[in-house]
TIVEX-202504 format. One record per residue: residue number from 1; z, y, x of N, C-alpha, C, O in turn. Coordinates in nm, 3 decimals, decimal comma, padded with zeros to 5 digits. Each point is the difference from the previous one (the first is absolute). Example, Ala and Ser with C-alpha at 12.3 -4.5 7.8 and 13.67 -1.06 7.14 Angstrom:
{1; {00,780; -00,569; 01,319}; {00,000; 00,119; -00,089}; {00,000; 00,120; 00,090}; {00,066; -00,002; 00,104}}
{2; {-00,138; 00,107; -00,139}; {00,006; 00,119; 00,082}; {00,073; 00,109; -00,077}; {00,017; 00,111; 00,051}}
***
This chain:
{1; {07,895; 12,250; 09,476}; {00,016; 00,005; 00,144}; {00,142; -00,038; 00,033}; {00,095; 00,052; -00,058}}
{2; {-00,079; -00,142; 00,150}; {00,132; -00,046; 00,040}; {00,051; 00,083; 00,117}; {-00,077; 00,047; 00,084}}
{3; {00,205; -00,030; -00,080}; {00,065; 00,072; 00,108}; {00,086; -00,098; 00,078}; {00,045; -00,100; -00,054}}
{4; {-00,023; 00,128; 00,180}; {00,076; -00,092; 00,084}; {00,144; -00,016; -00,046}; {00,066; -00,096; 00,040}}
{5; {-00,016; 00,187; -00,122}; {00,139; -00,008; -00,045}; {00,014; -00,064; -00,138}; {00,112; -00,017; -00,048}}
{6; {-00,223; -00,019; -00,016}; {00,006; -00,051; -00,137}; {00,093; -00,118; -00,018}; {00,072; -00,006; -00,100}}
{7; {-00,071; -00,086; 00,191}; {00,078; -00,121; -00,018}; {00,124; -00,006; 00,090}; {00,057; -00,107; 00,019}}
{8; {-00,017; 00,220; 00,034}; {00,119; 00,004; 00,085}; {00,118; 00,052; -00,082}; {-00,009; 00,106; -00,061}}
{9; {00,121; -00,180; 00,060}; {00,117; 00,048; -00,072}; {00,051; 00,132; 00,057}; {-00,010; 00,024; 00,120}}
{10; {00,063; 00,061; -00,205}; {00,050; 00,131; 00,041}; {00,117; -00,010; 00,096}; {00,018; 00,087; 00,085}}
{11; {00,063; -00,193; -00,099}; {00,119; -00,008; 00,085}; {-00,029; -00,065; 00,136}; {00,093; -00,022; 00,078}}
{12; {-00,218; -00,009; -00,049}; {-00,036; -00,056; 00,129}; {00,015; -00,151; 00,010}; {-00,032; -00,058; 00,103}}
{13; {00,081; -00,006; -00,209}; {00,014; -00,145; 00,004}; {-00,137; -00,065; -00,011}; {-00,098; 00,065; -00,038}}
{14; {00,092; -00,190; 00,070}; {-00,127; -00,072; -00,013}; {00,014; -00,104; -00,111}; {00,110; -00,034; -00,042}}
{15; {-00,223; -00,015; -00,003}; {00,000; -00,096; -00,110}; {00,070; -00,130; 00,039}; {00,035; -00,078; -00,088}}
{16; {-00,014; 00,055; 00,215}; {00,068; -00,123; 00,041}; {00,149; 00,022; 00,027}; {00,071; -00,097; 00,029}}
{17; {-00,023; 00,219; -00,038}; {00,142; 00,025; 00,026}; {00,084; -00,056; -00,115}; {-00,044; -00,002; -00,115}}
{18; {00,164; -00,042; 00,148}; {00,087; -00,059; -00,103}; {00,037; 00,103; -00,107}; {00,012; -00,035; -00,117}}
{19; {00,007; 00,160; 00,155}; {00,033; 00,105; -00,097}; {-00,114; 00,019; -00,099}; {00,024; 00,013; -00,121}}
{20; {-00,145; -00,010; 00,170}; {-00,116; 00,019; -00,087}; {-00,015; -00,119; -00,094}; {-00,025; 00,018; -00,119}}
{21; {00,040; -00,138; 00,171}; {-00,011; -00,121; -00,082}; {00,109; -00,002; -00,107}; {-00,025; -00,040; -00,114}}
{22; {00,144; 00,084; 00,149}; {00,109; 00,008; -00,097}; {-00,033; 00,100; -00,111}; {00,031; -00,024; -00,117}}
{23; {-00,093; 00,136; 00,153}; {-00,039; 00,099; -00,102}; {-00,103; -00,058; -00,095}; {00,010; 00,018; -00,122}}
{24; {-00,110; -00,087; 00,176}; {-00,104; -00,060; -00,085}; {00,063; -00,103; -00,094}; {-00,032; -00,004; -00,118}}
{25; {00,122; -00,078; 00,171}; {00,069; -00,099; -00,084}; {00,083; 00,067; -00,108}; {00,001; -00,045; -00,114}}
{26; {00,069; 00,151; 00,151}; {00,083; 00,072; -00,098}; {-00,087; 00,061; -00,110}; {00,040; 00,002; -00,116}}
{27; {-00,157; 00,047; 00,152}; {-00,092; 00,058; -00,099}; {-00,045; -00,108; -00,098}; {00,001; 00,022; -00,121}}
{28; {-00,041; -00,137; 00,172}; {-00,045; -00,107; -00,089}; {00,114; -00,050; -00,088}; {-00,021; -00,033; -00,117}}
{29; {00,141; 00,027; 00,172}; {00,115; -00,043; -00,079}; {00,033; 00,102; -00,108}; {00,032; -00,038; -00,113}}
{30; {-00,039; 00,167; 00,145}; {00,027; 00,104; -00,099}; {-00,105; -00,001; -00,110}; {00,032; 00,019; -00,118}}
{31; {-00,158; -00,041; 00,154}; {-00,106; -00,010; -00,101}; {00,025; -00,121; -00,089}; {-00,020; 00,007; -00,121}}
{32; {00,063; -00,119; 00,180}; {00,031; -00,121; -00,078}; {00,114; 00,027; -00,096}; {-00,005; -00,042; -00,115}}
{33; {00,108; 00,112; 00,160}; {00,112; 00,036; -00,088}; {-00,050; 00,083; -00,118}; {00,041; -00,022; -00,114}}
{34; {-00,129; 00,117; 00,142}; {-00,054; 00,085; -00,107}; {-00,076; -00,084; -00,102}; {00,019; 00,017; -00,120}}
{35; {-00,103; -00,106; 00,166}; {-00,079; -00,083; -00,092}; {00,089; -00,096; -00,079}; {-00,033; -00,036; -00,113}}
{36; {00,145; -00,005; 00,170}; {00,092; -00,091; -00,068}; {00,078; 00,071; -00,110}; {00,028; -00,059; -00,105}}
{37; {00,006; 00,185; 00,128}; {00,085; 00,072; -00,095}; {-00,077; 00,089; -00,097}; {00,055; 00,043; -00,101}}
{38; {-00,180; -00,016; 00,130}; {-00,080; 00,088; -00,085}; {-00,117; -00,077; -00,060}; {-00,098; -00,030; 00,069}}
{39; {00,109; -00,002; -00,196}; {-00,105; -00,071; -00,074}; {-00,049; -00,126; 00,071}; {-00,120; -00,013; 00,025}}
{40; {00,210; -00,080; 00,008}; {-00,040; -00,118; 00,079}; {-00,098; -00,094; -00,069}; {-00,063; -00,082; 00,067}}
{41; {00,050; 00,091; -00,198}; {-00,090; -00,092; -00,070}; {-00,141; 00,057; -00,019}; {-00,088; -00,070; -00,050}}
{42; {00,067; 00,194; 00,090}; {-00,132; 00,061; -00,014}; {-00,084; -00,027; 00,125}; {00,055; -00,018; 00,109}}
{43; {-00,187; 00,016; -00,123}; {-00,086; -00,021; 00,117}; {00,013; 00,115; 00,099}; {00,025; 00,115; -00,038}}
{44; {-00,044; -00,146; 00,165}; {00,001; 00,103; 00,104}; {-00,136; 00,068; 00,000}; {-00,103; -00,066; 00,006}}
{45; {00,106; 00,196; -00,012}; {-00,123; 00,079; 00,013}; {-00,015; 00,034; 00,148}; {00,099; 00,027; 00,067}}
{46; {-00,221; -00,027; -00,015}; {-00,020; 00,032; 00,143}; {00,062; 00,134; 00,041}; {00,056; 00,012; 00,108}}
{47; {-00,066; 00,088; -00,196}; {00,060; 00,130; 00,033}; {00,152; -00,009; 00,009}; {00,062; 00,071; 00,079}}
{48; {-00,002; -00,158; -00,159}; {00,146; -00,015; 00,002}; {00,046; -00,053; 00,135}; {00,105; 00,040; 00,050}}
{49; {-00,182; -00,130; 00,009}; {00,036; -00,051; 00,133}; {-00,007; 00,111; 00,104}; {00,090; 00,014; 00,082}}
{50; {-00,196; 00,066; -00,086}; {-00,013; 00,111; 00,095}; {00,115; 00,099; -00,015}; {00,057; 00,046; 00,099}}
{51; {-00,023; -00,015; -00,223}; {00,108; 00,097; -00,025}; {00,134; -00,057; 00,041}; {00,079; 00,069; 00,064}}
{52; {-00,051; -00,195; -00,099}; {00,129; -00,061; 00,035}; {00,018; -00,007; 00,151}; {00,108; 00,029; 00,052}}
{53; {-00,211; -00,069; 00,019}; {00,009; -00,011; 00,146}; {00,011; 00,139; 00,063}; {00,079; 00,021; 00,092}}
{54; {-00,158; 00,073; -00,141}; {00,007; 00,136; 00,055}; {00,136; 00,065; -00,021}; {00,054; 00,064; 00,089}}
{55; {00,001; -00,082; -00,209}; {00,132; 00,054; -00,030}; {00,108; -00,067; 00,084}; {00,088; 00,067; 00,054}}
{56; {-00,097; -00,198; -00,042}; {00,099; -00,073; 00,080}; {-00,008; 00,042; 00,147}; {00,103; 00,015; 00,066}}
{57; {-00,224; 00,004; -00,015}; {-00,016; 00,042; 00,140}; {00,062; 00,138; 00,021}; {00,067; 00,024; 00,100}}
{58; {-00,090; 00,066; -00,193}; {00,058; 00,134; 00,008}; {00,153; -00,010; 00,003}; {00,065; 00,069; 00,079}}
{59; {-00,008; -00,153; -00,165}; {00,145; -00,017; -00,004}; {00,053; -00,063; 00,128}; {00,097; 00,049; 00,058}}
{60; {-00,160; -00,157; -00,015}; {00,047; -00,074; 00,118}; {-00,008; 00,086; 00,127}; {00,081; -00,014; 00,091}}
{61; {-00,179; 00,103; -00,087}; {-00,022; 00,082; 00,120}; {00,075; 00,133; -00,004}; {-00,032; 00,091; 00,076}}
{62; {00,129; -00,081; -00,163}; {00,089; 00,115; 00,003}; {-00,035; 00,114; -00,093}; {00,061; 00,106; 00,008}}
{63; {-00,158; -00,125; -00,096}; {-00,036; 00,101; -00,099}; {-00,031; 00,136; 00,063}; {00,041; 00,104; -00,052}}
{64; {-00,114; -00,105; 00,165}; {-00,036; 00,124; 00,066}; {-00,149; 00,003; 00,030}; {-00,063; -00,103; 00,022}}
{65; {00,009; 00,224; -00,021}; {-00,139; 00,017; 00,043}; {-00,005; -00,020; 00,151}; {00,095; 00,031; 00,071}}
{66; {-00,205; -00,084; -00,024}; {-00,015; -00,021; 00,144}; {00,060; -00,131; 00,047}; {-00,002; -00,030; 00,119}}
{67; {00,054; -00,049; -00,211}; {00,052; -00,131; 00,038}; {-00,117; -00,095; 00,016}; {-00,116; 00,039; -00,018}}
{68; {00,145; -00,163; 00,052}; {-00,106; -00,099; 00,014}; {-00,026; -00,075; -00,130}; {-00,050; -00,112; 00,002}}
{69; {00,084; 00,174; -00,116}; {-00,014; -00,065; -00,131}; {-00,145; -00,043; -00,028}; {-00,022; -00,109; -00,053}}
{70; {-00,075; 00,191; 00,088}; {-00,139; -00,036; -00,027}; {-00,040; -00,124; 00,080}; {-00,067; -00,089; -00,052}}
{71; {00,108; 00,084; 00,176}; {-00,032; -00,116; 00,085}; {00,072; -00,125; -00,051}; {-00,060; -00,108; -00,005}}
{72; {00,185; 00,122; -00,031}; {00,077; -00,113; -00,053}; {-00,062; -00,048; -00,131}; {-00,012; -00,120; -00,023}}
{73; {-00,027; 00,214; -00,062}; {-00,062; -00,034; -00,127}; {-00,130; -00,078; 00,021}; {-00,021; -00,103; -00,064}}
{74; {-00,066; 00,152; 00,152}; {-00,126; -00,070; 00,028}; {00,026; -00,139; 00,055}; {-00,067; -00,096; -00,038}}
{75; {00,164; 00,085; 00,125}; {00,032; -00,131; 00,058}; {00,055; -00,095; -00,105}; {-00,035; -00,118; -00,002}}
{76; {00,121; 00,170; -00,087}; {00,057; -00,084; -00,107}; {-00,110; -00,049; -00,093}; {-00,001; -00,116; -00,038}}
{77; {-00,092; 00,204; 00,003}; {-00,110; -00,041; -00,087}; {-00,090; -00,103; 00,068}; {-00,056; -00,087; -00,067}}
{78; {00,042; 00,097; 00,199}; {-00,087; -00,094; 00,070}; {00,058; -00,140; 00,009}; {-00,074; -00,097; 00,015}}
{79; {00,206; 00,086; -00,025}; {00,062; -00,134; 00,007}; {00,048; -00,048; -00,137}; {00,047; -00,113; -00,012}}
{80; {-00,059; 00,198; -00,089}; {00,038; -00,041; -00,136}; {-00,093; -00,110; -00,048}; {-00,119; -00,001; 00,032}}
{81; {00,173; -00,093; -00,110}; {-00,085; -00,107; -00,054}; {-00,110; 00,056; -00,088}; {00,011; 00,110; -00,055}}
{82; {-00,118; -00,187; 00,042}; {-00,111; 00,040; -00,086}; {00,049; 00,023; -00,142}; {00,083; -00,075; -00,052}}
{83; {-00,132; 00,179; -00,009}; {00,037; 00,033; -00,136}; {-00,097; -00,070; -00,095}; {-00,113; 00,045; -00,020}}
{84; {00,158; -00,156; -00,038}; {-00,085; -00,081; -00,088}; {-00,007; 00,064; -00,138}; {00,099; 00,053; -00,049}}
{85; {-00,214; -00,059; -00,012}; {-00,020; 00,056; -00,133}; {00,095; -00,065; -00,100}; {00,007; -00,122; -00,009}}
{86; {00,064; 00,204; -00,067}; {00,088; -00,049; -00,105}; {00,138; -00,041; 00,043}; {00,082; -00,035; -00,085}}
{87; {-00,051; 00,037; 00,215}; {00,134; -00,039; 00,047}; {00,102; 00,101; -00,051}; {-00,024; 00,120; 00,000}}
{88; {00,139; -00,171; -00,044}; {00,103; 00,091; -00,050}; {00,072; 00,066; 00,116}; {-00,004; -00,047; 00,114}}
{89; {00,070; 00,156; -00,145}; {00,074; 00,075; 00,101}; {00,112; -00,086; 00,058}; {00,024; 00,002; 00,121}}
{90; {00,046; -00,076; -00,207}; {00,108; -00,087; 00,047}; {-00,050; -00,111; 00,089}; {00,062; -00,033; 00,102}}
{91; {-00,174; -00,026; -00,139}; {-00,057; -00,108; 00,081}; {-00,050; 00,054; 00,134}; {00,019; -00,064; 00,104}}
{92; {-00,081; 00,181; -00,106}; {-00,047; 00,059; 00,125}; {00,117; 00,036; 00,090}; {-00,011; -00,007; 00,122}}
{93; {00,123; 00,046; -00,181}; {00,121; 00,028; 00,079}; {00,041; -00,123; 00,080}; {00,041; 00,012; 00,115}}
{94; {-00,052; -00,129; -00,175}; {00,030; -00,124; 00,073}; {-00,093; -00,017; 00,119}; {00,043; -00,039; 00,108}}
{95; {-00,171; 00,066; -00,128}; {-00,098; -00,011; 00,109}; {00,032; 00,099; 00,112}; {-00,011; -00,033; 00,118}}
{96; {00,050; 00,155; -00,155}; {00,038; 00,099; 00,101}; {00,120; -00,048; 00,082}; {00,001; 00,010; 00,122}}
{97; {00,099; -00,063; -00,192}; {00,119; -00,047; 00,070}; {-00,029; -00,119; 00,091}; {00,054; -00,011; 00,110}}
{98; {-00,140; -00,078; -00,156}; {-00,038; -00,114; 00,084}; {-00,073; 00,049; 00,126}; {00,017; -00,058; 00,107}}
{99; {-00,097; 00,162; -00,121}; {-00,075; 00,054; 00,113}; {00,092; 00,051; 00,110}; {-00,036; -00,001; 00,118}}
{100; {00,154; 00,047; -00,156}; {00,095; 00,050; 00,100}; {00,114; -00,097; 00,026}; {00,095; 00,031; 00,072}}
{101; {-00,105; -00,149; -00,132}; {00,100; -00,104; 00,027}; {00,128; 00,014; -00,078}; {00,104; -00,051; 00,043}}
{102; {-00,108; 00,119; -00,156}; {00,119; 00,018; -00,084}; {-00,020; -00,076; -00,129}; {-00,099; 00,021; -00,070}}
{103; {00,190; -00,108; 00,038}; {-00,006; -00,074; -00,126}; {00,122; 00,040; -00,082}; {00,111; 00,006; 00,052}}
{104; {-00,132; 00,022; -00,178}; {00,110; 00,033; -00,091}; {00,045; -00,125; -00,071}; {-00,082; -00,085; -00,034}}
{105; {00,211; 00,073; 00,010}; {00,051; -00,117; -00,069}; {-00,012; 00,012; -00,152}; {-00,006; -00,101; -00,070}}
{106; {00,003; 00,225; 00,018}; {-00,011; 00,015; -00,145}; {-00,147; -00,013; -00,042}; {-00,090; 00,038; 00,075}}
{107; {00,067; -00,090; -00,194}; {-00,139; -00,017; -00,044}; {-00,064; 00,131; -00,038}; {00,068; 00,096; -00,035}}
{108; {-00,199; -00,093; 00,044}; {-00,076; 00,116; -00,046}; {-00,014; -00,011; -00,150}; {-00,025; -00,108; -00,054}}
{109; {00,040; 00,220; -00,014}; {-00,011; 00,000; -00,146}; {-00,140; -00,033; -00,045}; {-00,098; 00,044; 00,060}}
{110; {00,089; -00,121; -00,164}; {-00,131; -00,024; -00,062}; {-00,011; 00,077; -00,129}; {-00,106; 00,002; -00,062}}
{111; {00,214; 00,062; 00,019}; {-00,001; 00,083; -00,119}; {00,140; 00,053; -00,027}; {00,098; -00,056; 00,049}}
{112; {-00,089; 00,161; -00,125}; {00,131; 00,055; -00,035}; {00,057; 00,090; 00,107}; {-00,071; 00,044; 00,091}}
{113; {00,200; -00,018; -00,102}; {00,070; 00,089; 00,091}; {00,108; -00,075; 00,072}; {00,063; -00,089; -00,057}}
{114; {-00,041; 00,123; 00,180}; {00,100; -00,065; 00,081}; {00,138; 00,042; -00,039}; {00,097; -00,047; 00,060}}
***
Protein backbone atom coordinates (compact mmCIF):
# COMPACT_ATOMS: atom_id res chain seq x y z
CA UNK A 1 0.00 0.00 0.00
CA UNK A 2 1.40 3.35 -0.98
CA UNK A 3 1.19 6.42 1.17
CA UNK A 4 1.00 9.99 -0.07
CA UNK A 5 4.34 10.76 1.60
CA UNK A 6 6.30 7.84 0.15
CA UNK A 7 8.00 9.81 -2.60
CA UNK A 8 8.22 13.20 -0.91
CA UNK A 9 11.64 14.26 0.40
CA UNK A 10 11.77 14.89 4.15
CA UNK A 11 13.23 18.37 3.71
CA UNK A 12 10.32 19.54 1.54
CA UNK A 13 12.38 19.84 -1.64
CA UNK A 14 11.08 18.49 -4.90
CA UNK A 15 12.74 16.19 -7.38
CA UNK A 16 13.20 19.14 -9.72
CA UNK A 17 14.89 21.44 -7.20
CA UNK A 18 18.57 22.16 -7.80
CA UNK A 19 19.47 21.05 -4.25
CA UNK A 20 17.78 17.69 -4.73
CA UNK A 21 19.42 17.16 -8.13
CA UNK A 22 22.80 18.03 -6.60
CA UNK A 23 22.24 15.42 -3.87
CA UNK A 24 21.35 12.73 -6.42
CA UNK A 25 24.46 13.61 -8.45
CA UNK A 26 26.63 13.55 -5.34
CA UNK A 27 25.26 10.11 -4.43
CA UNK A 28 26.06 8.68 -7.86
CA UNK A 29 29.52 10.24 -7.77
CA UNK A 30 30.22 8.83 -4.29
CA UNK A 31 29.06 5.38 -5.41
CA UNK A 32 31.35 5.68 -8.46
CA UNK A 33 34.27 6.60 -6.18
CA UNK A 34 33.55 3.53 -4.06
CA UNK A 35 33.48 1.21 -7.07
CA UNK A 36 36.72 2.74 -8.39
CA UNK A 37 38.64 2.30 -5.14
CA UNK A 38 37.14 -0.95 -3.85
CA UNK A 39 37.81 -4.03 -5.99
CA UNK A 40 37.46 -2.21 -9.34
CA UNK A 41 38.25 -5.31 -11.40
CA UNK A 42 35.51 -7.48 -9.89
CA UNK A 43 32.00 -7.66 -11.36
CA UNK A 44 29.32 -5.47 -9.81
CA UNK A 45 26.77 -7.46 -7.86
CA UNK A 46 23.22 -5.99 -7.89
CA UNK A 47 23.20 -5.85 -4.08
CA UNK A 48 26.47 -3.90 -4.12
CA UNK A 49 24.84 -1.16 -6.19
CA UNK A 50 21.90 -0.91 -3.77
CA UNK A 51 24.23 -0.78 -0.78
CA UNK A 52 26.64 1.75 -2.34
CA UNK A 53 23.83 4.08 -3.35
CA UNK A 54 22.01 3.72 -0.03
CA UNK A 55 25.18 4.39 1.94
CA UNK A 56 26.10 7.36 -0.24
CA UNK A 57 22.59 8.81 0.13
CA UNK A 58 22.79 8.49 3.91
CA UNK A 59 26.16 10.28 3.88
CA UNK A 60 25.13 13.02 1.43
CA UNK A 61 21.93 13.72 3.37
CA UNK A 62 23.70 14.42 6.63
CA UNK A 63 23.87 10.96 8.23
CA UNK A 64 20.63 11.53 10.17
CA UNK A 65 17.37 9.67 10.53
CA UNK A 66 14.43 11.52 9.04
CA UNK A 67 16.50 12.98 6.22
CA UNK A 68 15.48 12.62 2.59
CA UNK A 69 18.11 9.88 2.08
CA UNK A 70 15.53 7.25 1.08
CA UNK A 71 14.03 9.54 -1.55
CA UNK A 72 17.45 10.56 -2.85
CA UNK A 73 18.52 6.92 -2.95
CA UNK A 74 15.44 5.85 -4.94
CA UNK A 75 15.92 8.73 -7.34
CA UNK A 76 19.62 7.93 -7.81
CA UNK A 77 18.83 4.29 -8.54
CA UNK A 78 16.16 5.32 -11.04
CA UNK A 79 18.63 7.38 -13.09
CA UNK A 80 21.63 5.07 -12.67
CA UNK A 81 22.71 3.32 -15.87
CA UNK A 82 21.57 -0.23 -16.47
CA UNK A 83 23.67 -2.75 -14.60
CA UNK A 84 24.94 -5.08 -17.31
CA UNK A 85 25.83 -8.65 -16.39
CA UNK A 86 29.57 -9.07 -15.80
CA UNK A 87 30.46 -5.35 -15.87
CA UNK A 88 33.33 -4.54 -13.54
CA UNK A 89 32.98 -2.10 -10.69
CA UNK A 90 35.53 0.25 -12.27
CA UNK A 91 33.80 0.19 -15.63
CA UNK A 92 30.40 0.78 -14.04
CA UNK A 93 31.90 3.74 -12.16
CA UNK A 94 32.63 5.31 -15.55
CA UNK A 95 29.00 4.80 -16.58
CA UNK A 96 27.81 6.40 -13.33
CA UNK A 97 30.04 9.42 -13.87
CA UNK A 98 28.91 9.81 -17.47
CA UNK A 99 25.29 9.74 -16.27
CA UNK A 100 25.95 12.82 -14.13
CA UNK A 101 28.24 14.51 -16.63
CA UNK A 102 31.53 13.90 -14.81
CA UNK A 103 34.48 12.48 -16.71
CA UNK A 104 37.69 11.48 -14.96
CA UNK A 105 41.01 12.05 -16.67
CA UNK A 106 42.74 9.07 -15.06
CA UNK A 107 42.11 5.63 -16.55
CA UNK A 108 40.05 2.98 -14.84
CA UNK A 109 42.13 0.06 -13.65
CA UNK A 110 41.87 -3.16 -15.57
CA UNK A 111 43.91 -5.02 -12.95
CA UNK A 112 46.27 -4.52 -10.05
CA UNK A 113 46.34 -1.72 -7.50
CA UNK A 114 46.42 1.97 -8.08
